[in-house]
C-alpha positions in Angstrom: 6.9 31.2 -104.8 6.6 27.5 -105.9 4.8 25.4 -103.3 4.7 21.7 -103.7 1.9 19.4 -102.5 3.2 15.9 -102.8 1.8 12.6 -101.7 5.3 11.1 -101.3 6.8 11.3 -97.7 9.2 14.1 -96.9 12.6 12.6 -96.1 13.5 15.5 -93.8 10.9 14.6 -91.2 10.8 10.8 -91.4 10.8 9.4 -87.9 10.8 12.7 -86.1 8.2 13.5 -83.4 6.9 16.9 -82.4 8.2 17.6 -78.9 5.5 20.1 -77.9 1.8 19.3 -77.9 -0.2 21.9 -79.9 -1.5 24.7 -77.8 1.0 24.2 -74.9 3.5 27.1 -75.4 3.8 30.6 -74.1 4.7 32.2 -77.5 7.6 32.8 -79.9 10.9 32.4 -78.0 12.5 35.4 -79.8 9.5 37.7 -79.7 9.2 37.1 -75.9 12.9 38.0 -75.5 12.8 41.2 -77.5 9.2 42.4 -76.8 7.8 41.5 -80.3 4.4 40.1 -81.2 3.4 37.0 -83.1 0.4 35.9 -85.1 0.8 32.1 -85.2 3.5 29.8 -83.9 5.6 27.1 -85.6 7.7 24.4 -83.9 11.0 23.1 -85.3 10.7 19.3 -85.7 14.5 18.9 -85.2 15.1 20.7 -81.9 11.7 21.9 -80.6 12.4 25.7 -81.0 9.2 27.7 -81.1 9.1 30.7 -83.5 6.6 32.9 -85.1 5.1 32.3 -88.6 6.0 34.2 -91.8 3.0 36.5 -91.4 4.3 37.7 -88.0 6.6 40.7 -88.1 9.6 38.8 -86.7 9.4 35.7 -89.0 11.5 33.8 -86.4 10.6 30.3 -87.5 12.0 31.1 -91.0 15.1 32.8 -89.4 15.7 29.7 -87.3 15.7 27.6 -90.6 18.2 30.1 -92.1 20.5 30.0 -89.1 20.4 26.2 -88.4 19.2 24.4 -91.6 16.6 22.6 -89.5 14.2 21.9 -92.4 10.7 21.3 -91.0 8.2 22.9 -88.7 4.8 22.1 -87.4 2.0 24.5 -86.7 1.4 24.9 -83.0 -2.1 26.4 -83.4 -4.8 24.4 -81.6 -6.4 22.0 -84.0 -3.8 22.3 -86.7 -2.1 19.1 -87.9 0.0 20.4 -90.7 3.7 21.4 -91.1 6.1 23.0 -93.6 9.4 21.7 -95.0 11.6 24.7 -95.8 14.1 22.5 -97.7 11.5 21.1 -100.1 9.2 24.1 -100.0 6.1 22.0 -99.3 3.3 21.5 -96.9 3.3 18.4 -94.7 0.0 16.7 -93.8 -1.0 15.1 -90.5 2.1 16.2 -88.7 0.6 15.7 -85.3 -1.5 12.6 -86.1 -0.7 10.2 -83.3 2.3 12.6 -82.5 4.2 10.9 -85.3 5.2 12.5 -88.6 3.2 11.4 -91.6 4.4 13.7 -94.3 
């Protein structure tokens, strides 16, 4: 897998704002519905959907990207400030810095 670490801003997240403060969710929306388990959580920066990470059995955050084409997520783990852009296949820095996206 080719992962990019670029200093240029990601156009997919410019001006968006994470709706959910890190550490303030009950879990992966789909895992909770179907009795699954998750390892870490990701939040869609387009609509606020909360899904599990790619190392979780359900991989619901990636499934949400595939179903909706909403390109970027933010880690919801306490203390994390990074995100991921599925469209550009790159990490985003300081996603929750001042609750504004700074890709």
